[in-house]
C-alpha positions in Angstrom: 15.4 1.2 -73.9 13.9 3.9 -70.9 10.1 3.3 -72.1 10.7 -0.6 -72.1 12.1 -0.4 -68.6 9.0 1.4 -67.4 6.8 -0.8 -69.1 8.0 -3.3 -67.3 7.6 -1.4 -64.0 4.3 -0.6 -64.8 3.3 -4.3 -65.4 4.9 -5.3 -62.2 2.9 -2.6 -59.9 0.0 -3.8 -61.9 0.1 -7.4 -60.4 1.3 -6.1 -56.9 -0.8 -7.0 -54.3 -2.3 -3.7 -52.6 -1.1 -1.9 -49.7 -2.2 -0.2 -46.6 -2.8 -1.9 -43.3 -6.5 -2.6 -41.5 -7.2 -1.4 -38.1 -11.0 -3.0 -37.0 -12.0 -1.4 -33.7 -15.1 -0.7 -32.4 -15.8 0.9 -29.0 -19.2 -1.4 -28.4 -16.8 -4.3 -27.6 -15.9 -2.5 -24.6 -20.0 -2.6 -23.0 -19.4 -5.4 -20.9 -18.0 -6.1 -17.2 -17.6 -8.2 -14.0 -20.5 -7.4 -12.4 -19.4 -9.9 -9.0 -16.2 -10.3 -6.9 -13.8 -12.6 -8.7 -10.0 -12.3 -8.1 -9.1 -14.5 -11.5 -11.3 -12.2 -13.6 -10.6 -8.7 -12.2 -7.9 -8.2 -14.8 -10.0 -8.3 -17.8 -11.6 -5.0 -18.0 -12.9 -2.4 -20.9 -10.3 -0.3 -21.1 -7.7 -2.8 -22.4 -9.4 -2.1 -25.5 -9.9 1.7 -25.6 -6.2 2.1 -23.8 -4.7 0.4 -26.9 -7.1 2.3 -29.7 -6.0 5.8 -27.8 -2.1 5.0 -28.1 -2.5 4.4 -31.8 -4.4 7.7 -32.2 -2.0 9.5 -29.8 1.1 8.0 -31.8 -0.8 9.2 -35.3 -0.9 5.4 -36.4 -4.5 4.9 -36.4 -5.3 7.3 -39.1 -2.8 6.2 -41.3 -4.5 2.7 -41.4 -7.6 1.6 -43.4 -10.5 1.7 -41.0 -12.6 -1.5 -41.6 -16.3 -1.7 -39.8 -17.3 -4.7 -38.1 -20.1 -6.8 -38.2 -21.8 -9.2 -36.1 -21.1 -12.8 -36.8 -23.9 -14.9 -38.0 -24.6 -19.0 -36.5 -22.9 -20.4 -39.4 -20.1 -18.7 -39.0 -19.8 -19.1 -35.3 -20.4 -23.3 -35.9 -17.8 -23.4 -37.6 -15.7 -24.1 -34.7 -18.3 -24.7 -31.9 -21.5 -26.8 -31.3 -24.7 -25.8 -31.8 -25.6 -26.9 -28.2 -23.2 -24.5 -26.9 -24.2 -21.5 -28.8 -27.8 -22.2 -28.1 -26.6 -21.8 -24.4 -24.9 -18.6 -25.1 -27.5 -17.0 -27.0 -29.8 -17.3 -23.7 -27.1 -15.0 -21.5 -28.5 -11.5 -22.5 -32.1 -12.4 -21.1 -30.6 -14.0 -17.3 -30.3 -12.2 -14.2 -27.3 -11.5 -12.4 -27.4 -15.1 -10.2 -28.2 -16.7 -13.3 -25.2 -15.4 -15.2 -23.3 -16.5 -12.0 -24.3 -19.7 -12.2 -24.0 -20.5 -15.8 -20.5 -19.0 -15.5 -19.3 -21.5 -12.7 -19.6 -24.3 -15.3 -16.7 -23.3 -17.2 -12.9 -22.1 -15.9 -11.7 -18.3 -15.3 -14.4 -16.8 -17.3 -17.0 -14.6 -16.9 -20.4 -13.6 -18.6 -22.6 -10.4 -18.7 -25.7 -9.6 -20.5 -24.1 -7.5 -23.5 -21.2 -10.3 -23.6 -23.0 -12.6 -26.2 -23.3 -9.2 -28.3 -19.7 -8.6 -28.2 -18.7 -11.8 -28.9 -20.2 -11.7 -31.9 -18.4 -8.3 -32.9 -15.0 -10.0 -32.0 -15.8 -12.5 -34.3 -17.3 -10.4 -36.8 -14.3 -8.0 -37.0 -12.0 -11.0 -36.9 -13.7 -12.1 -40.0 -13.7 -8.7 -41.5 -10.0 -8.0 -41.4 -9.8 -11.6 -43.2 -12.0 -10.3 -46.1 -10.2 -7.2 -46.4 -6.3 -9.2 -46.7 -7.8 -11.9 -48.8 -9.6 -9.5 -51.5 -6.5 -7.2 -51.6 -8.0 -4.3 -49.9 -5.4 -4.0 -47.6 -1.8 -6.0 -47.1 -2.5 -6.9 -43.4 -4.1 -5.8 -40.4 -4.5 -5.6 -36.7 -8.1 -6.5 -34.8 -8.9 -4.9 -31.6 -11.4 -7.1 -30.2 -12.9 -8.2 -26.8 -13.5 -10.7 -25.7 -10.5 -12.6 -26.4 -10.7 -16.2 -28.0 -7.4 -18.5 -27.9 -9.1 -20.9 -25.2 -12.7 -21.1 -26.0 -13.2 -24.4 -26.8 -15.8 -26.1 -29.4 -18.5 -26.6 -26.2 -16.7 -24.6 -23.6 -16.0 -20.8 -22.5 -12.9 -20.7 -20.7 -10.1 -17.8 -20.3 -12.2 -14.9 -20.4 -12.8 -16.4 -24.2 -16.4 -16.8 -25.3 -16.0 -17.9 -28.8 -12.9 -18.5 -30.4 -11.9 -15.6 -32.9 -8.8 -16.8 -34.6 -10.1 -20.7 -35.0 -13.4 -19.4 -36.6 -11.5 -17.5 -38.8 -8.9 -19.8 -39.9 -11.8 -22.2 -40.8 -13.6 -19.2 -42.8 -10.6 -18.6 -44.5 -10.3 -21.9 -45.8 -13.7 -22.1 -46.7 -14.4 -18.8 -48.2 -10.7 -18.5 -50.2 -10.0 -21.9 -50.5 -6.4 -21.6 -48.2 -4.6 -24.6 -48.5 -1.7 -23.8 -45.5 -2.7 -21.6 -42.6 0.0 -20.6 -39.8 -1.3 -19.4 -36.4 1.9 -17.7 -34.1 0.2 -17.7 -30.5 2.3 -15.2 -28.7 0.0 -15.0 -25.8 1.4 -16.0 -22.4 -1.3 -18.5 -22.1 -1.5 -21.8 -23.8 -4.1 -21.3 -26.3 -5.6 -24.9 -25.4 -9.0 -23.7 -27.6 -6.9 -23.3 -31.0 -4.7 -26.6 -30.2 -7.5 -28.6 -29.9 -9.5 -27.2 -32.9 -6.6 -28.3 -35.3 -4.6 -30.7 -33.6 -5.6 -33.6 -36.3 -5.2 -30.7 -39.3 -2.1 -30.7 -41.0 -3.7 -27.4 -43.0 -3.3 -25.5 -39.8 0.0 -25.4 -38.3 -0.5 -23.8 -34.4 2.8 -22.2 -32.8 2.3 -21.7 -29.2 4.7 -20.2 -26.4 3.2 -20.1 -23.0 4.2 -19.9 -19.4 4.5 -23.4 -18.5 6.4 -24.1 -15.3 6.2 -27.7 -15.8 2.5 -27.8 -15.5 2.1 -25.6 -12.5 0.8 -22.4 -14.6 -2.8 -22.2 -15.9 -4.4 -23.6 -17.8 -2.1 -26.6 -16.0 -2.6 -29.1 -19.1 -0.9 -32.0 -20.0 -1.4 -31.5 -23.3 0.3 -28.1 -23.4 3.8 -29.1 -23.0 6.5 -29.7 -25.7 5.6 -33.5 -27.1 1.9 -32.7 -27.4 2.7 -32.1 -31.5 -0.8 -33.0 -32.8 -2.6 -36.1 -33.8 -3.1 -38.5 -36.8 -2.8 -36.3 -39.8 -1.9 -33.6 -37.6 1.3 -34.9 -36.0 4.2 -32.4 -36.3 1.5 -29.2 -36.6 1.1 -28.6 -33.3 4.4 -26.7 -31.6 4.4 -26.1 -28.0 7.5 -24.2 -26.6 6.5 -24.2 -22.5 8.3 -21.9 -20.8 9.1 -23.0 -17.2 10.3 -20.1 -15.5 9.0 -16.3 -15.4 11.3 -13.5 -16.7 12.4 -14.6 -20.4 13.5 -11.4 -22.2 14.1 -10.4 -25.8 16.7 -12.5 -26.5 14.7 -15.5 -25.4 11.8 -14.7 -27.8 13.9 -14.2 -30.7 15.6 -17.5 -30.1 12.2 -19.3 -30.4 11.8 -17.9 -33.6 15.0 -18.8 -35.0 15.4 -22.0 -34.0 12.1 -23.4 -34.2 9.1 -21.4 -35.6 10.8 -19.6 -38.5 12.7 -23.0 -39.8 9.1 -24.6 -39.6 7.3 -22.0 -40.7 9.1 -21.7 -44.4 9.4 -25.4 -44.8 5.4 -25.4 -44.1 5.1 -22.2 -46.5 1.7 -21.3 -45.1 -0.4 -18.7 -47.6 -2.2 -17.0 -44.7 -0.8 -16.3 -41.1 -2.9 -15.0 -37.8 -1.5 -14.0 -34.7 -2.8 -14.5 -31.6 -1.5 -11.3 -30.5 -1.7 -11.7 -26.7 0.6 -9.1 -25.0 0.7 -10.6 -21.4 3.9 -12.0 -22.4 5.6 -8.4 -22.2 6.9 -6.7 -19.6 5.4 -5.4 -16.8 2.5 -7.7 -17.4 0.2 -9.3 -13.8 -0.1 -12.4 -15.2 2.9 -13.6 -17.3 5.9 -11.6 -15.2 7.9 -11.7 -18.3 10.5 -9.2 -19.2 10.3 -8.7 -23.1 9.9 -5.2 -24.0 7.4 -3.6 -26.0 10.0 -3.2 -29.2 10.6 -6.9 -29.4 6.8 -7.4 -31.0 7.9 -5.0 -33.6 10.8 -7.7 -34.7 8.5 -10.3 -34.2 6.0 -9.0 -36.5 8.7 -8.1 -38.9 9.9 -11.7 -39.2 6.4 -12.9 -40.0 5.6 -10.3 -42.5 8.1 -12.1 -45.2 5.8 -15.7 -45.0 2.1 -15.8 -47.2 3.4 -13.0 -49.2 3.0 -10.6 -46.4 -1.0 -11.4 -45.8 -0.7 -11.5 -41.8 -3.6 -11.3 -39.8 -3.1 -9.7 -36.0 -6.0 -10.4 -33.2 -5.7 -9.2 -29.8 -5.6 -11.4 -27.1 -4.7 -10.8 -23.7 -2.6 -7.9 -22.2 -3.7 -6.6 -19.0 -0.8 -4.2 -17.8 -2.1 -1.0 -19.8 0.9 0.7 -20.6 2.6 -2.2 -22.0 -0.4 -3.5 -23.6 -0.9 0.0 -25.6 2.8 0.1 -26.1 3.1 -3.3 -27.6 -0.1 -2.9 -29.7 1.9 0.4 -31.1 4.8 -1.5 -32.0 2.9 -4.1 -33.9 0.7 -1.6 -35.9 3.7 0.3 -36.6 5.4 -2.5 -37.8 2.7 -3.8 -40.3 2.4 -0.1 -41.6 6.1 -0.8 -42.9 8.0 1.5 -40.8 11.7 0.7 -40.1 12.0 -1.5 -36.9 13.6 0.0 -33.8 17.4 -0.7 -33.1 17.9 -4.1 -31.3 20.4 -3.4 -28.3 21.8 -6.0 -25.8 20.7 -9.2 -26.9 22.8 -12.2 -25.8 22.0 -15.8 -25.5 18.7 -17.2 -24.0 18.9 -18.4 -20.4 19.3 -21.9 -19.7 15.5 -22.6 -19.1 14.8 -21.0 -22.7 17.5 -23.4 -24.0 16.1 -26.3 -22.5 12.9 -25.7 -23.8 14.0 -25.0 -27.4 15.8 -28.3 -27.4 12.8 -30.6 -26.3 10.7 -29.1 -28.7 13.6 -29.2 -31.8 13.3 -32.9 -30.4 10.1 -33.7 -30.5 9.4 -32.3 -33.9 12.3 -33.9 -35.6 10.5 -36.8 -37.1 8.3 -34.5 -38.7 10.4 -31.5 -40.1 14.1 -31.2 -41.8 15.3 -28.1 -39.4 16.4 -30.3 -36.7 20.1 -31.7 -36.9 20.6 -35.4 -37.0 21.4 -35.4 -33.0 19.0 -34.2 -30.5 17.6 -35.9 -27.2 15.5 -34.1 -25.2 16.0 -32.9 -21.6 15.3 -35.4 -18.7 14.2 -32.3 -16.2 10.8 -32.8 -16.5 10.6 -36.1 -16.1 12.9 -35.9 -13.0 10.5 -33.2 -11.4 7.8 -35.6 -11.9 9.8 -38.3 -9.6 9.9 -36.1 -7.0 8.0 -36.8 -3.4 4.7 -34.8 -3.4 5.7 -33.4 -0.5 8.8 -31.2 -1.9 6.6 -30.4 -4.6 4.2 -28.8 -2.5 6.8 -27.0 -0.5 7.9 -25.6 -4.1 4.6 -24.4 -4.9 4.4 -22.5 -2.2 7.1 -21.1 -2.4 6.8 -19.9 -6.5 3.2 -18.7 -5.0 4.9 -16.4 -2.5 7.5 -15.4 -5.0 4.8 -14.2 -7.9 2.8 -12.5 -4.8 6.0 -10.6 -3.9 6.5 -9.9 -7.9 3.1 -9.1 -8.5 3.6 -6.1 -5.2 6.2 -4.8 -7.1 6.5 -2.3 -9.4 7.9 -3.0 -12.8 9.8 -0.2 -14.6 11.0 -0.3 -18.2 12.1 2.1 -20.9 8.9 3.6 -23.2 10.1 2.8 -26.7 12.0 5.2 -28.6 9.7 7.0 -31.7 10.2 5.3 -34.9 10.0 8.1 -37.7 9.5 6.8 -41.3 12.0 8.4 -43.6 10.4 11.2 -45.9 12.0 9.1 -48.5 11.8 5.1 -48.1 14.5 4.2 -51.1 16.5 6.1 -53.6 18.6 4.5 -56.1 21.3 4.8 -58.4 20.7 4.2 -62.1 22.6 5.2 -65.5 21.3 8.8 -66.2 19.0 7.8 -69.5 17.2 5.4 -67.4 14.3 6.8 -65.4 13.6 6.0 -62.0 11.3 3.0 -60.6 7.6 4.7 -58.8 7.9 5.2 -55.4 11.7 5.8 -55.8 13.8 8.9 -55.7 17.1 9.1 -57.3 20.5 9.5 -55.2 21.4 13.2 -55.8 25.4 12.2 -55.6 27.2 9.4 -56.5 27.1 6.0 -55.6 30.5 6.0 -54.3 29.8 8.7 -52.0 27.0 7.4 -50.5 28.4 3.8 -49.3 31.4 6.0 -48.1 29.1 8.0 -46.1 26.8 5.5 -45.1 29.5 3.0 -43.9 31.3 6.3 -42.2 28.7 7.4 -40.1 27.4 3.5 -38.8 28.5 2.0 -35.7 28.8 -1.2 -37.2 28.7 -2.8 -40.7 27.1 -6.0 -41.6 27.9 -7.2 -45.2 26.2 -10.3 -46.4 27.9 -11.1 -50.0 26.3 -14.0 -52.4 28.8 -14.5 -54.9 28.9 -17.0 -58.0 26.6 -19.5 -56.2 28.5 -19.2 -52.8 27.1 -17.9 -49.9 29.4 -16.1 -48.1 29.0 -13.7 -45.0 32.4 -11.7 -43.7 30.7 -12.4 -40.2 29.7 -15.7 -40.5 30.4 -17.5 -43.8 27.7 -20.4 -43.8 29.0 -23.7 -45.4 25.6 -24.9 -46.6 24.2 -23.1 -49.5 23.6 -26.1 -51.9 19.8 -25.2 -52.7 17.0 -23.2 -51.5 16.0 -25.0 -48.2 19.8 -25.2 -47.5 20.5 -21.2 -48.1 17.1 -20.5 -45.9 18.4 -22.8 -43.2 21.7 -20.9 -43.0 19.9 -17.6 -43.0 17.5 -18.6 -40.3 19.2 -20.2 -38.0 22.9 -19.1 -38.4 22.7 -15.4 -40.2 19.8 -13.7 -38.3 20.6 -14.7 -35.0 24.3 -13.8 -35.5 23.1 -10.2 -37.3 20.7 -9.2 -34.6 23.1 -10.1 -31.6 25.9 -8.2 -33.5 23.6 -5.0 -33.8 25.0 -3.6 -36.8 24.2 0.2 -38.0 24.1 -0.9 -41.6 23.3 -3.9 -43.6 25.0 -4.2 -47.1 24.0 -6.7 -49.5 26.1 -7.4 -52.9 25.3 -9.5 -55.9 27.9 -10.4 -58.4 27.1 -11.8 -61.5 26.3 -15.4 -62.1 25.2 -15.9 -58.4 23.3 -19.2 -58.0 20.8 -17.7 -55.9 17.3 -17.3 -57.1 15.1 -14.0 -57.3 12.6 -14.9 -55.1 15.3 -16.3 -51.7 17.2 -12.7 -52.4 13.9 -11.0 -51.9 13.1 -12.8 -48.7 16.7 -12.5 -47.6 16.4 -8.8 -48.5 13.2 -8.3 -46.6 14.5 -10.4 -43.6 17.6 -8.4 -43.0 15.7 -5.0 -43.2 14.7 -5.6 -39.7 18.2 -4.7 -38.4 19.8 -1.3 -38.3 16.4 0.4 -38.8 16.0 -0.1 -42.2 19.1 1.0 -43.6 20.3 -1.3 -46.1 22.4 -0.7 -49.1 21.8 -3.2 -52.1 24.4 -3.4 -54.7 23.8 -5.4 -57.8 26.8 -6.0 -60.7 25.0 -6.6 -63.7 27.0 -8.1 -66.7 28.8 -5.9 -69.2 27.8 -2.2 -69.7 25.3 -0.5 -67.4 22.6 -0.7 -70.3 22.8 -4.8 -69.9 20.8 -4.1 -67.0 17.7 -5.4 -69.6 18.8 -8.5 -69.3 15.9 -10.3 -68.3 17.6 -12.1 -65.7 19.5 -8.6 -64.4 15.8 -6.9 -64.4 14.0 -9.2 -62.6 16.5 -9.3 -59.8 16.3 -5.3 -59.9 12.9 -5.5 -59.3 12.7 -8.1 -56.4 15.7 -5.9 -54.8 13.6 -2.9 -55.3 10.3 -4.2 -54.3 11.8 -5.9 -51.3 13.7 -2.7 -50.1 10.5 -0.9 -50.2 8.9 -3.0 -48.0 6.7 -5.0 -50.6 6.3 -8.6 -49.5 8.6 -11.4 -50.5 7.3 -14.0 -53.1 6.9 -17.2 -51.4 9.5 -19.9 -51.8 6.9 -22.5 -51.5 7.1 -26.0 -49.1 11.0 -26.2 -48.8 12.1 -29.2 -48.8 14.9 -31.0 -46.5 18.5 -29.5 -47.0 20.9 -31.9 -48.0 22.4 -34.2 -45.1 26.0 -32.6 -45.8 24.7 -29.0 -45.9 23.0 -29.4 -42.4 26.5 -30.9 -41.1 28.6 -28.3 -42.5 26.0 -25.8 -40.7 25.8 -27.5 -37.7 29.7 -27.7 -37.1 29.9 -24.2 -38.2 27.1 -23.3 -35.4 28.6 -25.1 -32.3 32.4 -23.0 -33.3 30.7 -19.8 -33.6 28.0 -20.4 -30.4 30.7 -19.8 -27.5 31.0 -16.2 -28.9 27.5 -15.7 -30.1 24.8 -16.5 -27.5 21.9 -16.4 -30.1 23.0 -19.4 -32.0 22.6 -21.7 -29.0 19.7 -23.9 -29.5 20.2 -26.1 -26.6 21.2 -26.8 -23.2 24.6 -27.4 -21.3 23.5 -31.1 -21.4 23.0 -31.3 -24.9 26.0 -29.2 -25.9 28.2 -31.7 -24.6 26.9 -34.4 -26.5 27.0 -32.7 -29.5 30.5 -31.5 -29.2 31.2 -35.5 -28.6 29.1 -36.7 -31.7 30.2 -33.6 -34.2 34.2 -33.8 -34.4 36.0 -30.8 -36.1 38.2 -31.9 -38.7 41.8 -30.5 -38.9 40.8 -28.5 -42.5 38.1 -26.9 -40.2 40.3 -26.0 -37.4 43.0 -24.6 -40.3 39.7 -22.5 -41.7 38.6 -21.2 -38.1 42.6 -20.5 -37.2 42.8 -18.4 -40.5 39.1 -16.6 -39.8 40.4 -15.6 -36.4 43.7 -14.3 -37.9 
């Protein structure tokens, strides 16, 4: 029995994808800078790259990564996203005088050219493509490219916003062509809208582009109407462009997580990408002079963790913005450490998103209701933006002057935040308790004490206990019992929009997963849930698998495969894809919505609409007497 089990373990590890995290960096990309006075461009400096790499070295993260050399992109690769005329024009810049460079620059917006920038731009593309090759050939599981110049603003025939060529857009085209990738997800968490990426794929249903960005009702750069929530894509690409506009500054960790829970993740799981790109701009972190946001660097650890469960873990993060050198370096470290598989940091003081964020979430969900199954039956956009447009020009001008003054005042004030705590990887990642005659799976240690002792010990020392129980084909959580789990689509909807928001706000000290015999939850879904929940409690997870009959019955194929998926997920291996998910059953959606509405009064992260929408929903969704009785029993 023991040799049979180990043989099966060996088989699984032979087919498991390679581990490791790539880091792509070369100091050569720092060898250009602004050569004249330009207040809009002075923040884009070579030190952005050097401080990021130095921080990775000082934290011991760079040496843990697989170093990948860079190369120059070819003309053919650049032309995947740019016109021949534009490429030929940029090719001339190394031979231009200073005056010629300034004249050439003036035809574009918020960008500057240097005699060496064409060379660096080709290296930035090449570094991004090297990362794609490393991930797609299985040399590494994921990785990050520290590149400069950035790329997400660059358009087919124009430089823009410090960007010369569109690194991620080229890489997405390259992955589709070179590796026959069918579905690509691009997550842009830079504080500016990546209009270049949007325009490149707005009619392409094979690329799902998500961007949150400072917008302020079109009052913030790049000041485009196309950056608003109702720009959802064109023709066949309708629904595959997701814009979440931030209409005020000061967004916090709760706002970022809420958008992931209620917008991005439900759509991403329904889309089921084969590869994930992150336009990793860290000007959305606290202290940045461009963003004026209040999200701390550790939130990027959690955002990265949530994305790692998609596409079998194939994730390529590519540096975009970030102009506060301290928060930039800290955020890069948090991202890379999560890619390496270290436990995510403890979350604290999470609450509901602000009213402005809720309005944006509500508008996005309404705009995408015709294209995706995640939105409830009733959702109407806010009218605040329309009302703003109706104001007289004089009032608008007065407001703009006030906002500009406030922004200057905020920029002058020094923002202080706590440095993210050290995230120490435990010497033993996973322990297992198996019958004595069965060998311990690879990369695990045997528990040195009885299971009951370990369970008691961990529970006794945990500040909180989150207990998620899936039993006899029903999904039951001690804290939030989802009432819509008839199929995988309903189950994942409950996990993403109910369980995760509540669990993050609850901030447990231990996650306990219990699976009884006869559960109707599939093995891949179990792996996904296990993976997602490990972002909580600094990864402290206890999984209990009850098999049929005697311990030897673990060799039952169903139980064995489930044990494998548990084991692999606890070790941090990518969860298998669930495939494109269909719509949950209408009755499941309605049951979950009733439950969410009851609980959102007490748990802010469950909210997904502004006050006006909440009142309308309460009138639409009546709570039956039976539901009231259930709620009273739970409160009791």
